[in-house]
C-alpha positions in Angstrom: 43.9 -174.2 96.6 45.4 -170.9 97.9 45.3 -169.5 94.3 41.6 -170.2 94.0 40.9 -168.7 97.4 42.9 -165.5 96.4 40.9 -165.2 93.2 37.6 -165.7 95.1 38.6 -163.0 97.6 39.8 -160.6 95.0 36.6 -161.1 92.9 34.4 -160.6 96.0 36.2 -157.4 97.0 36.0 -156.1 93.4 32.2 -156.8 93.1 31.5 -155.2 96.5 33.5 -152.1 95.8 32.1 -151.7 92.3 28.5 -152.1 93.7 29.0 -149.4 96.4 30.6 -147.0 93.9 28.0 -147.4 91.2 25.0 -147.2 93.7 25.8 -143.6 94.5 25.4 -141.7 91.2 25.8 -138.3 92.7 28.4 -137.4 95.4 30.3 -134.4 96.8 32.4 -133.0 93.9 30.2 -134.4 91.1 29.6 -131.9 88.2 26.7 -132.3 85.8 25.6 -130.3 82.8 22.0 -130.8 81.5 20.8 -129.8 78.1 17.0 -130.1 77.6 13.8 -129.3 75.7 10.6 -128.8 77.5 6.8 -128.9 77.0 4.2 -126.7 78.5 4.5 -123.4 80.3 2.4 -120.8 82.0 3.9 -117.5 81.1 1.4 -116.4 78.5 -2.1 -117.4 77.6 -3.4 -116.0 74.3 -7.1 -116.4 75.1 -9.4 -116.6 72.1 -7.7 -116.9 68.8 -4.7 -118.7 67.3 -1.5 -119.0 69.2 1.7 -121.1 69.2 4.6 -121.6 71.4 8.1 -122.9 70.9 9.6 -125.8 72.9 11.4 -124.6 75.9 15.2 -124.8 75.6 17.3 -125.0 78.8 20.7 -125.7 80.2 21.8 -126.2 83.7 24.9 -126.9 85.7 25.2 -128.3 89.2 28.0 -129.4 91.6 27.7 -131.6 94.6 28.7 -129.3 97.5 28.1 -131.2 100.8 26.9 -134.6 102.2 24.0 -134.8 104.5 24.9 -138.1 106.1 24.0 -141.4 104.7 20.9 -140.3 102.7 21.8 -137.3 100.5 24.0 -134.8 98.8 23.2 -131.1 98.3 24.2 -129.4 95.0 24.3 -125.8 93.8 24.3 -124.5 90.3 22.8 -122.3 87.6 20.0 -122.4 85.0 19.4 -120.7 81.7 16.2 -121.2 79.7 14.3 -119.7 76.7 10.8 -119.9 75.4 8.7 -117.9 72.9 5.0 -117.4 72.1 3.1 -116.0 69.1 -0.5 -114.9 69.3 -3.2 -113.8 66.8 -6.1 -113.0 69.1 -9.6 -112.5 67.8 -9.9 -109.3 69.8 -7.8 -106.2 69.2 -8.1 -106.4 65.4 -6.2 -109.7 65.3 -2.8 -108.1 65.5 0.1 -110.5 65.9 2.0 -110.4 69.2 5.3 -112.1 69.9 6.5 -112.8 73.5 9.7 -114.4 74.7 11.1 -115.3 78.1 14.7 -115.9 79.1 15.2 -117.3 82.6 18.5 -116.9 84.4 18.5 -118.7 87.8 20.4 -120.1 90.7 19.4 -123.7 91.8 19.9 -125.8 94.8 18.9 -129.5 94.9 18.9 -132.5 97.3 20.0 -135.8 95.7 18.6 -138.8 97.6 21.2 -141.6 97.7 19.1 -144.0 99.9 17.8 -145.9 96.8 20.1 -148.8 96.0 19.5 -148.6 92.2 22.6 -148.5 90.0 22.7 -145.7 87.4 19.8 -143.7 89.0 20.0 -140.2 90.5 16.8 -138.8 92.0 16.6 -135.2 93.2 14.3 -132.3 94.1 15.1 -128.6 94.7 14.3 -125.0 94.4 15.4 -122.1 92.1 15.5 -118.4 92.4 15.5 -116.7 89.1 15.0 -113.6 87.0 12.4 -114.0 84.3 13.4 -111.6 81.5 10.4 -110.8 79.3 10.4 -109.3 75.9 7.4 -108.6 73.6 6.5 -107.1 70.3 3.0 -105.8 70.0 1.0 -102.6 69.7 -0.9 -102.8 73.0 -0.1 -102.1 76.6 0.3 -105.3 78.5 1.3 -106.4 81.9 4.2 -108.6 80.9 7.5 -107.5 82.5 10.7 -108.9 83.7 10.5 -110.1 87.3 12.1 -112.2 90.0 10.7 -115.6 90.5 11.0 -118.7 92.6 10.2 -122.3 91.7 10.5 -125.9 92.9 11.3 -129.0 90.8 11.8 -132.8 91.1 13.7 -134.9 88.6 15.7 -138.0 87.9 18.7 -139.0 85.8 19.5 -142.4 84.3 23.2 -142.9 83.4 24.1 -145.2 80.5 27.8 -144.7 80.9 30.0 -143.1 83.6 29.7 -139.7 81.9 26.4 -139.7 79.9 22.8 -140.0 80.9 19.3 -138.7 80.3 17.1 -136.7 82.6 13.5 -135.6 83.2 12.3 -132.8 85.4 8.9 -131.6 86.5 8.5 -128.0 87.8 8.5 -124.5 86.5 11.5 -123.3 84.5 10.7 -122.3 81.0 8.6 -125.5 80.8 6.6 -127.7 83.1 8.2 -130.9 81.8 11.8 -131.0 80.6 13.7 -133.9 79.2 17.2 -134.1 77.8 20.8 -135.3 78.1 23.1 -135.1 81.1 26.9 -135.0 81.0 28.8 -135.8 84.2 32.4 -134.9 84.9 
C-alpha cells in the first residue's frame, strides 16, 4: 500500500509541476527568433495603373527581460524587414518605378501569462524603427528614409519546446505577418 501511495504522490507532483511549467510559455530569460512573411502594407500606393508588391519578409528576436508580477513578462529585441513595389502608372508616360523598404527596429512587448492555455504565448508591443527607402524612377517623389513608430499584437503556438508558429497584426513591412518561431 505504501508503494501505491508513493507512486500516486509522485505522479500528482509531476503532473502539477509539468502543468505549471507548460502554462507559462514565455518567461524571464526566454529567447525567441521569428521568421515570417507578410501580407499588405501601406508604404506605397501606385494610384491608377498596374502595380505589384512582394510579400514582406521579416525576422525578429526578443528576450524576456523582467517579470511584472503574476500577469506578464516584458521582452526587448530587434526587427529587420524588407518589402518591394513595382508600379506602371497610367500618368507620367507609364514609366516603371521600383520602390523598396528595409525596416530596422527595436521592439518591446508585454507577454500576458494570465491565460492558462498550454503552448500559447499572447503579446502586444511597440517598435521604434528606421524605414530605409530606396527607389528607381525618373520623377521627383516624396519617398525618403525616415524614423517611425508602430504598435503590434500577436500570438505564438508552440508544437514542441523549441518550435512554434506565430501571427502578428501591426505595421512592420506588412499589416499581417505569419511564420515560424524558434525558442531557446
